[in-house]
N, C-alpha and C positions, 0 to 999 in steps of 0.2 A: 362031715365035710363042710368046707367053707365056700362062700361065693362072693365075688367082688360086688361092692356097692358103688354105683356110679351116680354122681350128682348131675342132674339135668337142668340147665337154665331154660325155663319155660316162659321167658318174656315173649318168645314166639311160640305159641301153643303147638304148632306143627313139629317143633323140635322134639317133642315127646313121642311122636307116633312110632317111629322105627325102634327106638330103644325099648318102649313099652311092649311092642309086639314081640321083640326078641326075649324080653324078660318073661312074658307069659308062655312063650314056646319053650323056654329053657335053653335057648341058644345064645343068650347074652347075659350080662350082669344084672343084678337087681338094680332098680332105679329109685332115686329119691328126687322128685321134681321140686324145684324151688324157683321163686321169681327172679333171684339173682344168686350166683354162686359165691360171691365174695363174702368171706367170713363164716361160711357154713362149715362147721366141724362135724365130721362123721367118721365112723370106723371104716377102715379100708375094706374089711370083709364082714360078712354076716353069715348066719346059718344058711345052708344050701336051700332050704325050703322057702326062704324069703324072696319074694318077687318085687314087692313095692314097699317103700316106706313113705308115709305121708304125714306131714305135721298138721295138727289141728290148728284152728284159727286163733284160739286163745281169747275169745271175745268175753268170757266170764271167768276164766281160770288159766292156770299155767299151761302153755302149749305142751302137747304130747306127741311123740313120734310113734305112730301106729304102723305095724307091719302086717302085710297080707301075703298069702301064698297065691300062686297062679290059680289054684283050684277055687279059693274063696272069691276072688275077683270074677272069675268066669261064672261061678254059681250065681253071684249077685246079678251079673249081666243077663244071664239066661232067664232068671225070674222076671226081670223087667221086660225082656223081649217077648216072653210068653204072655205076659199080661197085656202087652200092646197088641198082640194078635198077628201082626205081620211086619216084616222088616220095612224100614223106611230111611230116609235121609235125615241126619241129625244136624241141627243148628247149634253150634257151641257158643254159648254166651258167658260161661263161667270160667274162672281161672283154672288152669290145669295143674296147679299145685294144691288144689283142694279136691277132696274125693268126688264131689258132685261133677266137676269138670272132667276128672280122670275117668269116671264111669261112663260118661258120654262116649269117650273114645273106646272103652272096653266093649260097650254094648254094640257099637258099630263094627268092631273087629270080630266079635263073636257072630254077628248076623251077616258079616261080609258086605256091609253097606258103607256109605261114605259119610264124612263129617265136613261141614263147612263152617269155618270160623270167620267172624266179621273182621273187616279192615279196621284200623284204629280210628279213622276219620269218619265223621258223620253221625255219630251217636247210635244208640241201640235201634231207634226207629228206622234210620236209613239202612242199618245192617239187616233188619228184617226184610225190608223191600228188596235189597240185593239178593238175599237168600231166596226169597219168593221168585224172583226173576231168573235165578240161576238153576232152579230145580224143576224136575219133571212133575207136573200136577197129577199124574196118574200114580205117583209113588207117595206114600204117606210122609208127612213132614212132622218131625218131633223136635222138642226142645225141653231143656230143664232151666228153670228160672228161679230167682228169689222173688218174694212178693213185691219189692220195690220196682224191679224190672217189669213185672206183669202190669203194675199200676201205670208205669210210664207208657207202655205199649197201648194199653186201653185208652189212656187220655189222648194219645195221638190218633188212634183208630176212630175215636168218636168225633174227630174234627177234620181228618184228612182222608179223602176217598182212596188215595193210593195206599195209605196205611191200613184202611179198613179192608181192602182187598187182600193185602199181604197177611194181616192178622187172621182173617177168616180162612186163609189157606192152610193154617196149622191144623194138623190132625189130632194131636194131643199135646198138652202142655203139662209138664210135671213141675210142681211148685213146692219148695221146701226150704230148709235152712232156718226157718223161724215160723211163728204162728201165721197162718194164712186166713184172712177174713172171708166169711161166706159171701160178703158183698162183691169181692173180686171174682169169685167163681160165678156168681150170677151175672155180672157184667160181661164176662167172657162168653157165657152161654148165649147171650143176646146176639153174638156174632157167629153162633154155631160152633164154637170152639169148646171142646171138653177139657176141663182142668181137673187134675188129680192132685189132692193134697198128699204130699209124701212125708214119711217120717223115717228117719234113719240117721246114721252118722258115719264118720270115718271107720269106726269099729265094726260097722255092718255093711261095708262096701256101698254106702249111700242108702237111698230110700228103699226100705224093704216092707213098709206098711203103707198102703194107699187108702185114703179115705177111711182110716181106722181098721182096715182088714189086711191081714198079713198076706204077702205074696208067696206063692209056691210052697217051699218047704219051711218057710219062716214060722216060728212059734212065738206067741206073745204071752206074757204073764205079768203079775205084779208081786213083788217080793218086799214085804214091809212097806208097802205104799210106793215103791220105786218100780219103774217099768223095766222088765227084763225081756231080752230077745234071744232066740236061739235059731240055729240053722246053719247050712253049709257056707253061708257068706260071711261068717264071723271072722274077724281078724285073729292073727296068732297072738297078739298082745302088744306091749309097748317096748320099743327097742331100748335095751339097756336099763330097763326098769322092772325087774321081776316082782318087786313088792306091789307096785301099782297094778301090774298084770294080775297077780293073785287076788287083789281086792275087787277088781272089775270083772274078771272072767271066772265064774264059779261053776261048781258041779252040783246039780240037783237031780236026784233020781236017775243018775247015769247020763244025764244030758248036760252039755256045756252051754252055759248062759252068759250073756253079756249084761251086767247090771248097770243100767244107765244112771245118770244124775237127774232124770226126769221123774216127776210124780204122775201117777195115773192109775187106771183100773181097767179091767177087762170084763165086759159083760156080753154074754152070748157070742164070744169070739171076737168082739169088736173092741179095739183099744181106744181109750179116751185119755189124752194127756192133759193134765191140769196145770203143769208148770215145772220149773226146775227145783230140785231139792236145795240147791245153793241160792235160790231166789226167795228164801223164806226169812222174814225178820221176826223178832220177838219183841213186841211192844207191850209193856206192862204185863208180861207173862202170857200174852196172847200171840199165837202164831198167825202171821198174815203173809199170804203168797203174793209177791209183787207181780207175777204174771197174771194173776186174777185181777189185781188192781188195774193193770194195763188193759186187759180185756174189757173191764167195766167202763173205763174212761173212753176207750176207742169206740165202744158201742154208743156212749153218750155224745161223743163228738166225732161223728164219722168223717173220715178224710184227714183228720189231724194226726200228724206223725209225732209220736211221743214215746217216752220211756219213763218208768218208775224205778228209782234207785234207792238203796238203803243209806241212811245217814244217821249219825249219832243224835240222840235226844236226851237232854239233861234229866228229864223227869221220867220218861217212859222207856229209856234204854236205847231204842231205835225208832226212827221215824221214816217218813217217805219224802223224797225229793222228786218232783215231776219236772222233766225237761222236755220242751216241745218246740217244734218249728212254727207253731201257730199260737197267737195270744189267746189264752183260755181264761175264763172267769174263775178266779181263785175261790171266791165264796161258794160258788156252785160245786166246785171240786171238793171242798171241805165237807159240805153237806152230803154229797154223794158217798164219800168215803165213810162218814159216820153212819149213814143209813145202811150201807152194804156190809161194813166190817166192824161197826161199833166204835166206841170212843177211843179204842186203842190205836186206830188208824190215824195217826197224827201227821198232817201235812207240814213239813218243816220249811220247804221252799218250793216256789213255783217260778220257773225260769224259761224265758223264750230265747232261742238261738236262731241264727239265720239258717243253719243246716246241721242236722245230726251227723256226727262223724261215722263213716262206714269203713269196714274192712274191705279188702279187695274181693271177698266172697259175696259182698252185698249185705252182710249182717251189720247191725248197729254195733259200733265199737264201744261197748259198755265200760271196759276198763279205762279207755281214754276219757270218757265222761266222768268216771269216778275220780280219776286223777285231777281233772279240771275242777270238779266240785271241791275236792280236798284243798286245792291251792287257791280256791276262791276266784279262779279265772272266769267262771261263768258270770259272776256278779259284775265284773268289769265289762263283759260282752253285752250284758243286757242294760247297762246304765246309759 
């Protein structure tokens, strides 16, 4: 049987609420939320089991259209709700064409609680103050953020009494989408706010591993060094791409697993993610993980926003380009790279920009930076 697939313009987040509820209940079409409908080509119909189609951000690879059943979305929401312990009001800060924003809505629907989205004016700090003032203090307040948003809120809370009160009123903050520094977690704890580092993706209905430990029925493993996840929250696959679906969703021991593009290991049931498989360069025959390079540099220069990118190197094959919002000492970075990763870690360029480009999800737009590196636009910006 087939089911209608409906494109939903979520430039207004509340536009998704009713169509998503109907899709989960099976009383309406499957939904495909997008920031604007113009130019979006989709099939008129999908398999009857499809409830949601969500496109990945494409920050480091070609975007994919992930499809979920109602059961997988509800299972993911229930795991989160059970881990939180009691229902609460959700503050929606993330776009609802990404899985993180969508799952805030699904969790609230499953728990029969409410969601408050910020008005467009005033910035994230004012939005939190408004959320705090609009909600019952006896009911837990939850939110999902990306690290940059959490950092902005903490900066404001440390200088503004009204922001301090609003931030301290959050019962639990889920942070994911990219690597989360321990320093941010510690800063939040000083306000009495518990932060959980979440790990997951569109293929797993959002975060299904918190602080390294799997939620509910989620299983974690490592397959040839790559992180693998299993559980009832797994997506059905990629819409219109059976080959990619077969490559990413595999069977092992009778269990269906999602094989991620992340590198990691599992020790005593705890998952440790070291970086992305597609973020590895080979320099002089030596593999260097760019995520490890970033972690090392961020530890050396706390508070500096930066990324490490792969660039061609005439002698070594591949080298490292560091792009930062802060002026950093090039000689120190060269010495640190050599000490941590050996002579193969060649720094090709060190560039300062006013601001790193972001996707609407809050992740750094690495593809955009790579394009700008290739066209030498960064050199013009920094001169």
